[in-house]
C-alpha positions as CSV (number, residue, x, y, z in Angstrom):
1,X,42.3,-23.3,-87.0
2,X,38.7,-24.4,-87.2
3,X,37.4,-25.8,-83.9
4,X,40.2,-24.4,-81.8
5,X,40.1,-21.3,-79.6
6,X,43.5,-19.6,-79.7
7,X,44.8,-17.6,-76.7
8,X,47.7,-15.2,-77.0
9,X,49.6,-13.5,-74.1
10,X,51.4,-10.4,-74.9
11,X,53.4,-7.8,-72.9
12,X,53.3,-4.2,-74.1
13,X,55.9,-1.8,-72.9
14,X,55.0,1.9,-72.8
15,X,57.9,4.4,-73.0
16,X,57.2,8.0,-72.0
17,X,59.5,10.1,-74.1
18,X,60.5,13.4,-72.5
19,X,59.2,12.4,-69.1
20,X,61.5,11.6,-66.2
21,X,61.8,7.9,-65.4
22,X,60.5,8.4,-61.9
23,X,57.1,9.4,-63.4
24,X,56.4,5.8,-64.4
25,X,57.3,4.5,-60.9
26,X,54.7,3.9,-58.3
27,X,54.7,4.6,-54.6
28,X,54.1,1.0,-53.3
29,X,53.0,2.1,-49.9
30,X,50.4,4.4,-51.3
31,X,49.3,1.7,-53.7
32,X,48.9,-0.8,-50.9
33,X,46.7,1.6,-49.0
34,X,44.4,2.0,-51.9
35,X,44.7,-1.5,-53.3
36,X,41.1,-2.4,-52.7
37,X,39.5,1.0,-53.6
38,X,39.4,0.5,-57.3
39,X,38.4,-3.2,-57.3
40,X,35.6,-2.4,-54.8
41,X,34.5,0.6,-56.9
42,X,34.4,-1.7,-60.0
43,X,32.5,-4.4,-58.1
44,X,29.7,-1.9,-57.3
45,X,29.9,0.1,-60.6
46,X,31.6,-1.8,-63.4
47,X,34.3,0.3,-65.0
48,X,34.6,2.7,-62.1
49,X,38.0,1.2,-61.0
50,X,39.2,1.5,-64.6
51,X,38.0,5.1,-64.8
52,X,39.8,6.0,-61.6
53,X,42.9,4.6,-63.2
54,X,42.4,6.6,-66.4
55,X,41.9,3.4,-68.5
56,X,39.8,3.7,-71.7
57,X,38.1,0.3,-71.2
58,X,36.0,1.7,-68.4
59,X,33.6,2.7,-71.1
60,X,33.4,-1.0,-72.3
61,X,32.3,-2.2,-68.8
62,X,29.8,0.7,-68.6
63,X,28.4,-0.1,-72.0
64,X,27.9,-3.8,-71.1
65,X,26.2,-2.8,-67.9
66,X,23.7,-0.5,-69.6
67,X,23.0,-3.1,-72.4
68,X,22.5,-6.0,-70.0
69,X,20.3,-3.9,-67.6
70,X,18.1,-2.6,-70.4
71,X,17.7,-6.1,-71.9
72,X,16.8,-7.5,-68.5
73,X,14.1,-4.8,-68.0
74,X,12.7,-5.3,-71.5
75,X,12.7,-9.1,-71.3
76,X,11.1,-9.1,-67.9
77,X,8.4,-6.7,-69.1
78,X,7.6,-8.8,-72.2
79,X,7.5,-12.0,-70.1
80,X,5.0,-10.3,-67.7
81,X,2.8,-9.1,-70.5
82,X,2.7,-12.6,-72.1
83,X,2.0,-14.2,-68.7
84,X,-1.0,-11.8,-68.2
85,X,-2.2,-12.6,-71.7
86,X,-2.2,-16.4,-71.2
87,X,-4.0,-15.9,-67.8
88,X,-6.7,-13.9,-69.6
89,X,-7.0,-16.4,-72.4
90,X,-7.4,-19.3,-70.0
91,X,-10.1,-17.5,-68.1
92,X,-11.9,-16.2,-71.2
93,X,-12.0,-19.6,-73.0
94,X,-11.0,-22.7,-71.0
95,X,-12.5,-21.6,-67.6
96,X,-15.7,-20.1,-69.0
97,X,-18.7,-21.7,-67.4
98,X,-16.6,-23.0,-64.5
99,X,-15.5,-19.8,-62.7
100,X,-17.2,-16.4,-62.5
101,X,-14.1,-14.8,-61.1
102,X,-10.5,-15.2,-62.4
103,X,-8.3,-17.1,-59.9
104,X,-4.6,-17.1,-60.6
105,X,-2.6,-19.9,-59.1
106,X,0.7,-21.7,-59.4
107,X,2.5,-22.0,-62.8
108,X,2.2,-25.8,-62.8
109,X,-1.6,-25.5,-63.1
110,X,-1.2,-23.6,-66.4
111,X,1.4,-26.1,-67.6
112,X,-1.2,-28.8,-67.0
113,X,-3.7,-26.8,-69.1
114,X,-1.3,-27.1,-72.0
115,X,-1.2,-30.8,-71.9
116,X,-4.8,-31.7,-71.2
117,X,-7.9,-30.6,-73.2
118,X,-10.0,-30.7,-70.1
119,X,-9.6,-31.0,-66.4
120,X,-12.6,-33.4,-66.0
121,X,-15.0,-33.3,-63.1
122,X,-13.7,-33.5,-59.6
123,X,-16.6,-35.8,-58.5
124,X,-19.0,-37.6,-60.7
125,X,-21.7,-37.8,-58.0
126,X,-23.4,-35.3,-55.8
127,X,-22.8,-37.3,-52.6
128,X,-19.6,-39.0,-51.6
129,X,-16.5,-38.5,-53.7
130,X,-16.6,-40.3,-57.0
131,X,-13.4,-39.5,-58.9
132,X,-13.3,-38.7,-62.6
133,X,-12.8,-41.9,-64.6
134,X,-12.0,-40.5,-68.1
135,X,-8.2,-40.9,-68.4
136,X,-8.0,-38.4,-71.2
137,X,-8.8,-35.6,-68.7
138,X,-6.4,-34.4,-66.1
139,X,-8.5,-35.6,-63.1
140,X,-9.1,-38.9,-64.8
141,X,-5.4,-39.4,-65.3
142,X,-4.8,-38.6,-61.6
143,X,-7.3,-41.2,-60.5
144,X,-5.8,-43.8,-62.9
145,X,-2.4,-43.1,-61.4
146,X,-3.8,-43.4,-57.9
147,X,-5.3,-46.8,-58.7
148,X,-2.2,-48.1,-60.3
149,X,-0.1,-46.9,-57.4
150,X,-2.2,-48.2,-54.5
151,X,-4.5,-50.9,-55.8
152,X,-3.4,-54.4,-56.5
153,X,-5.4,-54.3,-59.7
154,X,-6.3,-50.8,-61.0
155,X,-9.6,-52.2,-62.4
156,X,-10.7,-54.0,-59.3
157,X,-11.4,-51.7,-56.3
158,X,-10.3,-53.0,-52.9
159,X,-12.9,-53.1,-50.0
160,X,-13.8,-49.6,-48.7
161,X,-11.9,-48.1,-45.7
162,X,-8.8,-50.3,-46.3
163,X,-5.4,-48.7,-46.5
164,X,-5.3,-49.3,-50.3
165,X,-8.6,-47.6,-50.8
166,X,-7.9,-44.7,-48.4
167,X,-4.5,-44.1,-49.9
168,X,-5.8,-43.9,-53.5
169,X,-8.6,-41.5,-52.5
170,X,-6.2,-39.3,-50.5
171,X,-3.8,-39.1,-53.5
172,X,-6.7,-38.0,-55.7
173,X,-7.8,-35.4,-53.3
174,X,-4.3,-33.9,-53.1
175,X,-3.6,-33.8,-56.8
176,X,-6.9,-33.4,-58.6
177,X,-8.3,-30.0,-59.8
178,X,-11.2,-28.8,-57.7
179,X,-14.5,-27.5,-59.0
180,X,-13.3,-23.8,-58.9
181,X,-10.4,-24.5,-61.1
182,X,-11.9,-26.8,-63.8
183,X,-11.3,-26.0,-67.5
184,X,-12.0,-27.3,-71.0
185,X,-10.5,-26.4,-74.3
186,X,-13.2,-28.5,-76.1
187,X,-13.8,-27.0,-79.6
188,X,-11.1,-24.4,-78.9
189,X,-8.0,-26.1,-80.2
190,X,-6.7,-22.9,-81.8
191,X,-7.1,-21.0,-78.6
192,X,-5.3,-23.7,-76.7
193,X,-2.4,-23.6,-79.2
194,X,-2.2,-19.8,-78.7
195,X,-2.2,-20.4,-75.0
196,X,0.7,-22.8,-75.4
197,X,2.6,-20.2,-77.5
198,X,2.1,-17.5,-74.9
199,X,3.3,-19.7,-72.1
200,X,6.4,-20.6,-74.1
201,X,7.1,-17.0,-74.9
202,X,6.6,-15.9,-71.3
203,X,8.8,-18.7,-70.0
204,X,11.6,-18.0,-72.6
205,X,11.4,-14.3,-71.6
206,X,11.9,-15.0,-67.9
207,X,14.7,-17.5,-68.7
208,X,16.5,-14.9,-71.0
209,X,16.0,-12.2,-68.4
210,X,17.8,-14.4,-65.8
211,X,20.6,-14.9,-68.3
212,X,21.0,-11.1,-68.5
213,X,21.2,-11.0,-64.7
214,X,24.0,-13.5,-65.0
215,X,25.7,-11.2,-67.5
216,X,25.3,-8.2,-65.1
217,X,26.9,-10.2,-62.3
218,X,29.7,-11.4,-64.5
219,X,30.4,-7.8,-65.6
220,X,30.7,-6.6,-62.0
221,X,33.1,-9.5,-61.1
222,X,35.3,-9.2,-64.2
223,X,35.6,-5.5,-63.8
224,X,36.6,-5.9,-60.1
225,X,39.1,-8.7,-61.0
226,X,40.5,-6.5,-63.8
227,X,41.1,-3.6,-61.4
228,X,42.5,-6.0,-58.7
229,X,45.0,-7.7,-61.0
230,X,46.1,-4.4,-62.5
231,X,46.8,-3.1,-59.0
232,X,48.7,-6.3,-58.0
233,X,50.8,-6.2,-61.1
234,X,51.6,-2.5,-60.5
235,X,52.6,-3.3,-56.9
236,X,54.8,-6.2,-58.0
237,X,56.6,-4.3,-60.8
238,X,56.6,-0.8,-59.1
239,X,55.4,0.5,-62.5
240,X,52.0,1.5,-63.8
241,X,50.7,-1.8,-65.1
242,X,47.4,-2.7,-66.6
243,X,45.7,-5.9,-67.7
244,X,43.9,-5.8,-71.0
245,X,41.7,-8.5,-72.5
246,X,40.3,-8.8,-76.1
247,X,37.8,-11.6,-76.6
248,X,36.2,-13.0,-79.8
249,X,34.5,-16.4,-80.4
250,X,37.7,-17.8,-81.9
251,X,40.5,-15.7,-80.4
252,X,41.4,-14.3,-77.0
253,X,44.2,-11.9,-76.3
254,X,45.4,-11.1,-72.8
255,X,48.0,-8.3,-72.7
256,X,49.9,-6.7,-69.8
257,X,51.0,-3.1,-70.3
258,X,53.9,-1.9,-68.2
259,X,55.1,1.7,-68.2
260,X,58.8,2.5,-68.1
């Protein structure tokens, strides 16, 4: 049925023709002694516990592990390459004329370069600090926020050396971009868009790589639980028992196989 995920539980009984009944029975004491060996083996190497039990699905866990690990390595590599490219583009275009040496810094700095065409000046005067006043620049927007936050009227400065004045200037100093990190995408809108695309690709790559790490972790845990549950079922039934799962987007089958 559309929109519903169906789950079926089945019990498969394996009959060994020509084999003595005792062959299907399990030494419970021996099983208890080794009850954690296969789950721990699967926790460290997915599929190992199933391989020790002679179960074919060990290959499935191994295949998932190899796929997720290779995807993580590839995604991490691509993300690193794109990160280096947008660092280079920022230095070659936006920071040209402001810095003679490339200085990499926190990611939030590059995110800000996406949103603002220019950083603006740090100080408009050569003497005491005179914050940037153009609100279309990053520093100008910081100074506007400082005035709105600490001044009674953002357009009317309070007397110098008052708490309102000092707080606004302190806020600006903490958040504004200094002279060594200024930038401008003026007359370089295409390069700025390419910069945005590279940041987005790099960020997506790191995010997808983390998802592959989650898949790797899940594969270890599921393989260990699979081995643990199969051992517990075998101990409870005194028969060789295995838990099998078959998953699709619309249908899940969980089956228990008991040997007689």
